[in-house]
DRENDO-1510 file (C-alpha; in Angstrom, 1 decimal, always signed):
<recs>
REC; n; res; u; v; w
REC; 1; MET; -183.7; +25.8; +105.2 .
REC; 2; SER; -183.0; +27.5; +101.8 .
REC; 3; ASN; -183.4; +25.6; +98.7 .
REC; 4; LEU; -179.6; +26.0; +98.1 .
REC; 5; ILE; -179.0; +23.9; +101.2 .
REC; 6; GLU; -181.6; +21.3; +100.2 .
REC; 7; LEU; -180.1; +20.8; +96.8 .
REC; 8; LEU; -176.5; +20.2; +98.2 .
REC; 9; LYS; -178.1; +17.7; +100.8 .
REC; 10; ASP; -179.9; +16.0; +97.9 .
REC; 11; LYS; -176.6; +15.7; +96.1 .
REC; 12; ASN; -175.1; +14.2; +99.3 .
REC; 13; ILE; -172.6; +17.2; +99.8 .
REC; 14; GLN; -171.6; +17.0; +103.3 .
REC; 15; LEU; -172.0; +20.3; +105.3 .
REC; 16; ASN; -170.9; +21.4; +108.6 .
REC; 17; THR; -173.6; +21.4; +111.5 .
REC; 18; ASP; -174.8; +25.0; +110.9 .
REC; 19; ASN; -174.8; +25.0; +107.2 .
REC; 20; THR; -172.0; +27.6; +106.7 .
REC; 21; ALA; -169.3; +25.4; +105.1 .
REC; 22; VAL; -169.1; +22.7; +102.5 .
REC; 23; LEU; -167.0; +19.9; +103.8 .
REC; 24; SER; -167.2; +17.5; +100.6 .
REC; 25; THR; -164.5; +18.1; +98.0 .
REC; 26; THR; -164.2; +16.9; +94.5 .
REC; 27; SER; -161.3; +15.7; +92.3 .
REC; 28; LYS; -162.4; +17.8; +89.2 .
REC; 29; THR; -160.2; +20.6; +88.4 .
REC; 30; THR; -163.1; +23.2; +87.4 .
REC; 31; GLN; -165.2; +23.9; +90.5 .
REC; 32; ILE; -168.2; +25.6; +91.7 .
REC; 33; ILE; -168.1; +26.3; +95.4 .
REC; 34; PRO; -171.1; +27.4; +97.3 .
REC; 35; LEU; -170.0; +30.6; +99.4 .
REC; 36; LEU; -172.0; +29.6; +102.4 .
REC; 37; HIS; -169.7; +31.3; +104.7 .
REC; 38; GLN; -170.6; +34.6; +103.2 .
REC; 39; ARG; -173.8; +36.7; +103.7 .
REC; 40; VAL; -175.2; +39.8; +101.8 .
REC; 41; LEU; -176.2; +42.9; +103.0 .
REC; 42; SER; -178.1; +45.3; +100.6 .
REC; 43; ILE; -177.9; +49.0; +100.9 .
REC; 44; ALA; -180.2; +51.0; +98.9 .
REC; 45; GLY; -181.7; +54.7; +98.5 .
REC; 46; PRO; -180.8; +58.0; +97.0 .
REC; 47; ASP; -178.1; +58.6; +99.3 .
REC; 48; THR; -176.3; +55.2; +99.2 .
REC; 49; GLU; -173.2; +56.5; +97.1 .
REC; 50; LYS; -172.8; +59.3; +99.4 .
REC; 51; PHE; -173.2; +57.7; +102.5 .
REC; 52; LEU; -170.9; +54.7; +101.7 .
REC; 53; GLN; -168.2; +57.2; +100.4 .
REC; 54; GLY; -168.2; +58.7; +103.8 .
REC; 55; GLN; -167.7; +55.5; +105.7 .
REC; 56; LEU; -165.8; +53.0; +103.5 .
REC; 57; THR; -162.1; +52.8; +102.5 .
REC; 58; CYS; -162.8; +52.1; +98.9 .
REC; 59; ASP; -163.5; +54.8; +96.3 .
REC; 60; VAL; -167.5; +54.1; +96.0 .
REC; 61; SER; -167.8; +56.4; +93.1 .
REC; 62; ASP; -165.3; +54.3; +91.3 .
REC; 63; VAL; -167.2; +50.9; +92.2 .
REC; 64; PHE; -170.3; +52.6; +90.6 .
REC; 65; ALA; -168.6; +53.1; +87.4 .
REC; 66; ARG; -166.7; +49.8; +87.3 .
REC; 67; GLY; -168.9; +47.4; +89.2 .
REC; 68; SER; -167.1; +46.0; +92.1 .
REC; 69; ALA; -164.0; +46.4; +94.7 .
REC; 70; LEU; -163.0; +45.2; +97.9 .
REC; 71; GLY; -163.6; +47.7; +100.9 .
REC; 72; ALA; -163.6; +48.0; +104.6 .
REC; 73; HIS; -165.3; +49.9; +107.2 .
REC; 74; CYS; -162.9; +51.0; +110.0 .
REC; 75; ASN; -163.2; +52.5; +113.6 .
REC; 76; ILE; -161.8; +56.0; +114.2 .
REC; 77; LYS; -158.4; +54.6; +114.9 .
REC; 78; GLY; -158.3; +53.2; +111.4 .
REC; 79; HIS; -158.7; +49.4; +112.1 .
REC; 80; MET; -161.1; +47.3; +110.3 .
REC; 81; LEU; -164.4; +46.5; +111.6 .
REC; 82; SER; -165.7; +44.9; +108.5 .
REC; 83; LEU; -164.1; +43.8; +105.1 .
REC; 84; PHE; -166.2; +42.9; +102.2 .
REC; 85; ARG; -166.6; +43.0; +98.5 .
REC; 86; MET; -168.9; +45.6; +97.0 .
REC; 87; LEU; -171.1; +44.6; +94.1 .
REC; 88; LYS; -173.1; +47.2; +92.1 .
REC; 89; ARG; -176.7; +46.5; +91.7 .
REC; 90; GLY; -178.3; +49.5; +90.5 .
REC; 91; GLU; -177.7; +53.6; +90.4 .
REC; 92; ASP; -178.6; +53.6; +94.0 .
REC; 93; HIS; -178.2; +50.0; +95.3 .
REC; 94; VAL; -175.3; +47.8; +96.0 .
REC; 95; TRP; -174.7; +44.6; +97.8 .
REC; 96; LEU; -171.9; +43.7; +100.5 .
REC; 97; ARG; -171.0; +40.3; +100.9 .
REC; 98; MET; -168.9; +39.4; +103.8 .
REC; 99; SER; -168.1; +36.9; +106.2 .
REC; 100; HIS; -171.0; +35.0; +108.1 .
REC; 101; ASP; -168.8; +35.6; +111.0 .
REC; 102; ILE; -168.9; +39.1; +111.3 .
REC; 103; PHE; -172.0; +39.9; +109.5 .
REC; 104; GLU; -174.3; +40.9; +112.4 .
REC; 105; SER; -171.7; +43.5; +114.1 .
REC; 106; ALA; -170.6; +44.8; +110.8 .
REC; 107; THR; -174.2; +45.6; +110.0 .
REC; 108; ASN; -174.8; +47.2; +113.2 .
REC; 109; ASN; -171.8; +49.4; +113.0 .
REC; 110; LEU; -172.8; +50.7; +109.3 .
REC; 111; LYS; -176.4; +51.1; +110.6 .
REC; 112; LYS; -175.2; +53.3; +113.4 .
REC; 113; TYR; -174.1; +55.9; +110.9 .
REC; 114; MET; -177.1; +55.6; +108.5 .
REC; 115; ILE; -179.7; +57.2; +110.7 .
REC; 116; PHE; -179.7; +60.5; +108.9 .
REC; 117; SER; -179.2; +59.2; +105.3 .
REC; 118; LYS; -181.5; +58.3; +102.6 .
REC; 119; ALA; -180.4; +54.9; +102.6 .
REC; 120; GLU; -181.4; +51.3; +104.1 .
REC; 121; ALA; -179.7; +48.2; +104.9 .
REC; 122; GLU; -181.2; +45.0; +104.7 .
REC; 123; ASP; -179.9; +41.5; +105.1 .
REC; 124; ILE; -181.0; +39.4; +101.9 .
REC; 125; SER; -178.9; +36.4; +102.8 .
REC; 126; ALA; -182.1; +34.4; +103.0 .
REC; 127; ASN; -183.0; +35.3; +99.3 .
REC; 128; VAL; -179.5; +35.9; +97.8 .
REC; 129; SER; -176.8; +33.3; +97.7 .
REC; 130; GLY; -173.5; +32.9; +95.9 .
REC; 131; ILE; -171.1; +30.2; +94.3 .
REC; 132; GLY; -167.4; +30.7; +93.4 .
REC; 133; LEU; -165.7; +29.3; +90.1 .
REC; 134; THR; -162.3; +28.3; +90.0 .
REC; 135; GLY; -160.1; +26.2; +87.7 .
REC; 136; PRO; -159.2; +26.1; +84.0 .
REC; 137; GLY; -162.4; +26.0; +82.8 .
REC; 138; ALA; -164.1; +28.9; +85.0 .
REC; 139; GLN; -164.1; +31.4; +82.0 .
REC; 140; ALA; -165.5; +29.0; +79.4 .
REC; 141; LEU; -168.2; +28.1; +82.0 .
REC; 142; ILE; -169.1; +31.7; +82.7 .
REC; 143; GLU; -169.3; +32.3; +78.8 .
REC; 144; GLN; -171.3; +29.1; +78.5 .
REC; 145; LEU; -173.8; +30.3; +81.3 .
REC; 146; PHE; -174.0; +34.1; +80.3 .
REC; 147; GLU; -172.8; +34.4; +76.8 .
REC; 148; GLN; -170.0; +36.7; +78.1 .
REC; 149; SER; -167.4; +37.1; +80.9 .
REC; 150; PRO; -166.2; +39.9; +82.8 .
REC; 151; THR; -162.9; +41.2; +81.1 .
REC; 152; GLU; -161.0; +42.3; +84.0 .
REC; 153; ASP; -160.8; +41.8; +87.7 .
REC; 154; ASP; -163.5; +43.6; +89.7 .
REC; 155; SER; -165.7; +43.9; +86.5 .
REC; 156; ILE; -169.1; +42.5; +86.5 .
REC; 157; ILE; -172.1; +41.2; +84.4 .
REC; 158; SER; -175.4; +42.7; +85.8 .
REC; 159; LEU; -178.3; +40.4; +85.7 .
REC; 160; SER; -182.0; +40.9; +86.4 .
REC; 161; ASN; -181.6; +38.8; +89.4 .
REC; 162; GLY; -178.0; +39.1; +90.5 .
REC; 163; VAL; -174.2; +39.9; +89.5 .
REC; 164; VAL; -171.2; +37.9; +88.1 .
REC; 165; VAL; -168.0; +39.5; +89.2 .
REC; 166; ARG; -164.4; +38.4; +88.1 .
REC; 167; VAL; -161.9; +38.3; +91.0 .
REC; 168; PRO; -158.3; +38.0; +91.2 .
REC; 169; GLY; -156.8; +34.5; +90.6 .
REC; 170; ASN; -158.8; +33.8; +87.4 .
REC; 171; ARG; -161.9; +33.2; +89.6 .
REC; 172; TYR; -165.5; +34.4; +89.4 .
REC; 173; GLU; -168.2; +34.7; +92.0 .
REC; 174; ILE; -171.9; +34.7; +90.9 .
REC; 175; TRP; -174.4; +36.2; +93.5 .
REC; 176; MET; -178.0; +35.6; +92.6 .
REC; 177; GLU; -181.7; +34.9; +93.8 .
REC; 178; ASN; -181.5; +31.4; +95.4 .
REC; 179; SER; -184.1; +29.7; +93.0 .
REC; 180; SER; -182.0; +30.9; +90.0 .
REC; 181; LEU; -178.8; +29.9; +91.5 .
REC; 182; VAL; -180.3; +26.3; +92.5 .
REC; 183; GLU; -181.4; +26.1; +88.6 .
REC; 184; LEU; -177.9; +27.1; +87.3 .
REC; 185; ILE; -176.2; +24.4; +89.6 .
REC; 186; GLN; -178.9; +21.7; +88.7 .
REC; 187; ASN; -177.7; +22.0; +84.9 .
REC; 188; LEU; -173.9; +22.3; +85.2 .
REC; 189; PRO; -171.9; +20.2; +83.0 .
REC; 190; ASP; -170.7; +16.9; +84.1 .
REC; 191; GLU; -167.0; +18.1; +84.0 .
REC; 192; VAL; -167.6; +20.6; +86.6 .
REC; 193; GLY; -167.6; +19.6; +90.5 .
REC; 194; ILE; -168.7; +21.1; +93.6 .
REC; 195; GLY; -165.8; +22.1; +95.9 .
REC; 196; SER; -165.3; +22.8; +99.3 .
REC; 197; THR; -165.3; +26.1; +101.5 .
REC; 198; ASP; -161.6; +25.2; +102.4 .
REC; 199; ASP; -161.0; +25.1; +98.6 .
REC; 200; TRP; -162.4; +28.6; +98.1 .
REC; 201; ILE; -160.4; +29.9; +101.2 .
REC; 202; LEU; -157.2; +28.3; +99.9 .
REC; 203; SER; -157.8; +30.1; +96.4 .
REC; 204; GLU; -158.4; +33.4; +98.4 .
REC; 205; ILE; -155.2; +32.8; +100.1 .
REC; 206; ASP; -153.2; +31.9; +96.7 .
REC; 207; ALA; -154.3; +35.4; +95.4 .
REC; 208; ALA; -153.3; +37.0; +98.9 .
REC; 209; ILE; -156.9; +38.4; +99.5 .
REC; 210; PRO; -157.6; +38.9; +103.2 .
REC; 211; ASP; -160.9; +38.4; +105.1 .
REC; 212; LEU; -162.1; +39.1; +108.5 .
REC; 213; ARG; -163.4; +36.7; +111.0 .
REC; 214; ALA; -164.5; +37.5; +114.8 .
REC; 215; GLU; -161.4; +36.9; +116.3 .
REC; 216; THR; -159.6; +39.6; +113.8 .
REC; 217; GLN; -162.1; +42.5; +113.8 .
REC; 218; GLU; -160.3; +45.7; +114.8 .
REC; 219; ALA; -156.9; +43.8; +114.6 .
REC; 220; PHE; -155.6; +45.4; +111.7 .
REC; 221; ILE; -155.2; +48.6; +109.6 .
REC; 222; PRO; -156.0; +48.3; +106.0 .
REC; 223; GLN; -152.2; +48.4; +104.8 .
REC; 224; MET; -151.4; +45.6; +107.3 .
REC; 225; THR; -153.5; +43.2; +104.9 .
REC; 226; ASN; -152.0; +44.8; +101.7 .
REC; 227; PHE; -155.5; +46.2; +100.9 .
REC; 228; GLN; -154.1; +49.0; +99.1 .
REC; 229; ALA; -152.3; +46.7; +96.6 .
REC; 230; LEU; -155.8; +45.1; +95.9 .
REC; 231; GLY; -157.7; +48.5; +95.3 .
REC; 232; GLY; -159.6; +48.3; +98.8 .
REC; 233; VAL; -158.4; +51.6; +100.0 .
REC; 234; SER; -158.2; +54.9; +98.1 .
REC; 235; PHE; -156.0; +57.8; +99.1 .
REC; 236; ARG; -157.5; +60.4; +96.5 .
REC; 237; LYS; -161.2; +60.6; +97.9 .
REC; 238; GLY; -162.4; +62.7; +100.6 .
REC; 239; CYS; -162.8; +61.9; +104.4 .
REC; 240; TYR; -164.3; +58.6; +105.8 .
REC; 241; THR; -164.2; +57.1; +109.2 .
REC; 242; GLY; -160.4; +56.2; +110.1 .
REC; 243; GLN; -159.1; +58.1; +107.1 .
REC; 244; GLU; -156.7; +60.2; +109.0 .
REC; 245; ILE; -154.7; +57.3; +110.7 .
REC; 246; ILE; -154.7; +55.3; +107.2 .
REC; 247; THR; -153.7; +58.1; +105.2 .
REC; 248; ARG; -150.8; +59.2; +107.6 .
REC; 249; LEU; -149.4; +55.8; +107.5 .
REC; 250; GLN; -149.5; +55.7; +103.8 .
REC; 251; HIS; -147.7; +59.3; +103.2 .
REC; 252; ARG; -146.0; +59.9; +106.5 .
REC; 253; GLY; -145.7; +56.7; +108.4 .
REC; 254; GLN; -143.4; +53.3; +107.9 .
REC; 255; LEU; -145.6; +49.9; +107.6 .
REC; 256; LYS; -143.9; +47.5; +110.0 .
REC; 257; LYS; -146.4; +44.8; +109.6 .
REC; 258; PRO; -147.6; +43.7; +106.1 .
REC; 259; MET; -149.4; +40.3; +105.0 .
REC; 260; TYR; -147.5; +37.6; +104.0 .
REC; 261; ILE; -148.5; +34.0; +102.3 .
REC; 262; ALA; -146.8; +31.1; +104.4 .
REC; 263; GLU; -146.9; +27.4; +104.8 .
REC; 264; VAL; -146.7; +25.2; +107.8 .
REC; 265; THR; -146.6; +21.5; +108.5 .
REC; 266; ALA; -148.9; +21.0; +111.6 .
REC; 267; LYS; -151.4; +18.4; +113.2 .
REC; 268; GLN; -154.0; +21.4; +113.5 .
REC; 269; GLN; -155.0; +24.1; +111.2 .
REC; 270; PRO; -154.0; +27.6; +111.9 .
REC; 271; LEU; -156.8; +29.6; +112.9 .
REC; 272; PRO; -157.7; +33.5; +112.5 .
REC; 273; GLY; -156.4; +35.5; +115.1 .
REC; 274; GLN; -153.6; +32.7; +116.1 .
REC; 275; GLN; -150.3; +34.2; +117.3 .
REC; 276; VAL; -147.1; +33.8; +115.4 .
REC; 277; SER; -144.0; +33.8; +117.3 .
REC; 278; SER; -140.2; +34.1; +117.0 .
REC; 279; PRO; -137.3; +33.8; +119.3 .
REC; 280; ASP; -137.1; +37.6; +119.6 .
REC; 281; LYS; -140.8; +38.4; +120.1 .
REC; 282; PRO; -143.6; +36.1; +121.2 .
REC; 283; ASN; -146.2; +38.2; +119.4 .
REC; 284; ALA; -144.4; +38.6; +115.9 .
REC; 285; GLY; -147.7; +38.4; +114.0 .
REC; 286; GLN; -151.3; +37.1; +113.6 .
REC; 287; VAL; -152.9; +34.6; +111.2 .
REC; 288; VAL; -155.4; +36.1; +109.0 .
REC; 289; LEU; -156.8; +33.0; +107.0 .
REC; 290; GLY; -155.6; +29.5; +106.8 .
REC; 291; ALA; -156.6; +26.5; +104.7 .
REC; 292; PRO; -155.5; +22.9; +104.0 .
REC; 293; CYS; -153.2; +22.4; +101.0 .
REC; 294; GLY; -151.8; +18.8; +101.5 .
REC; 295; GLU; -151.7; +16.3; +104.3 .
REC; 296; ASN; -151.0; +17.9; +107.5 .
REC; 297; ARG; -150.1; +20.9; +105.6 .
REC; 298; TYR; -151.6; +24.3; +105.6 .
REC; 299; ARG; -151.4; +27.5; +103.7 .
REC; 300; VAL; -152.1; +30.8; +105.6 .
REC; 301; LEU; -152.2; +34.5; +105.2 .
REC; 302; ALA; -150.5; +36.1; +108.3 .
REC; 303; VAL; -149.6; +39.8; +109.2 .
REC; 304; LEU; -146.1; +39.7; +110.3 .
REC; 305; VAL; -143.4; +42.1; +111.7 .
REC; 306; LYS; -141.5; +42.7; +108.8 .
REC; 307; THR; -138.1; +42.6; +110.1 .
REC; 308; LEU; -138.8; +39.3; +112.0 .
REC; 309; ALA; -140.1; +37.6; +108.6 .
REC; 310; GLU; -137.0; +38.7; +106.8 .
REC; 311; LYS; -135.0; +37.3; +109.6 .
REC; 312; GLY; -136.8; +33.9; +109.7 .
REC; 313; ASP; -137.4; +31.5; +112.4 .
REC; 314; LEU; -141.2; +32.1; +112.7 .
REC; 315; LYS; -143.5; +29.6; +114.4 .
REC; 316; ILE; -147.4; +29.0; +114.6 .
REC; 317; GLY; -147.3; +26.9; +117.7 .
REC; 318; ASP; -144.6; +24.5; +117.3 .
REC; 319; ALA; -144.7; +24.7; +113.3 .
REC; 320; THR; -142.1; +26.2; +111.4 .
REC; 321; VAL; -143.3; +29.1; +109.1 .
REC; 322; GLU; -142.2; +28.9; +105.4 .
REC; 323; LEU; -142.9; +32.2; +103.7 .
REC; 324; SER; -144.0; +32.1; +99.9 .
REC; 325; SER; -144.3; +34.9; +97.4 .
REC; 326; LEU; -147.2; +37.3; +97.0 .
REC; 327; PRO; -148.8; +37.5; +93.6 .
REC; 328; TYR; -148.5; +41.2; +93.4 .
REC; 329; GLU; -146.0; +43.9; +94.5 .
REC; 330; LEU; -145.9; +46.2; +97.4 .
REC; 331; ASP; -144.6; +49.8; +97.2 .
REC; 332; PRO; -141.3; +49.6; +98.8 .
REC; 333; LYS; -141.6; +53.1; +100.0 .
REC; 334; LEU; -144.2; +52.3; +102.2 .
REC; 335; PHE; -141.6; +50.5; +104.3 .
REC; 336; GLU; -139.1; +53.3; +104.5 .
REC; 337; PRO; -138.9; +55.7; +107.4 .
REC; 338; LYS; -140.3; +59.2; +106.7 .
</recs>
């Protein structure tokens, strides 16, 4: 058991049975949230940038210059095998933080292509953990802890033992060695509470940031999860696995299934991979993520057939789907026939 898990249990924070989710929540508006549902893969070596540039959807050179970005590793048909946030750790070193759910298969898929590269992948999840920071006092807390804060989304503060990154929605992630993270949590001011994993996932949904689970691996081309609007896919860099399909959709195709934010009132939480239906089509879409946002009320990200979403009358099970606005704009040209 990691010392982070021990600390949370000492604080009477309720966890799920496999210690991959915080169940307890807090009424405090500024929260730190242990990101137990995420794990970290370290990739290091002289060929790190070159190798990843030839495999991932994001511009790895830009990540090395900027600090962080979302990215994905796709199969040859352009469907996402893994989705992660890349964090620069050094000139030849990055961390990929991704869902616990897909970590093993995502790591194995990357390693298959790494054999002839001077780069090595290592699971460092036992030694490195993360927390998310949300709420009105998040930036002030970062400045209190580190005497500065990242100024833009995807910018970072490099630490000797980790990294701080600003993510969309005026939020932050801190990833560092467990002992240092435990010490940080132990010294938090009283006005900061420990939030739940659902609180963090809800903040991701509000920022319309997708994630993959085992049920949705290989289900989506990046643009279906609005990845191009989040800087997670580059159309200016060279070849990478799945690039032909992804680029053709962007420049010659028509996107028929984008991702939406929606809410439902239901007895059970919608789950990743769950089908969305309409009177005209039983498979009108698929849930990406879901989280509670009130009593019997859930907010979701869902990839939906655009024409059916605009028509309305969508359901998840028996629950009526109510669409909400995205926090960013999608290029209308992507939906036009070429």
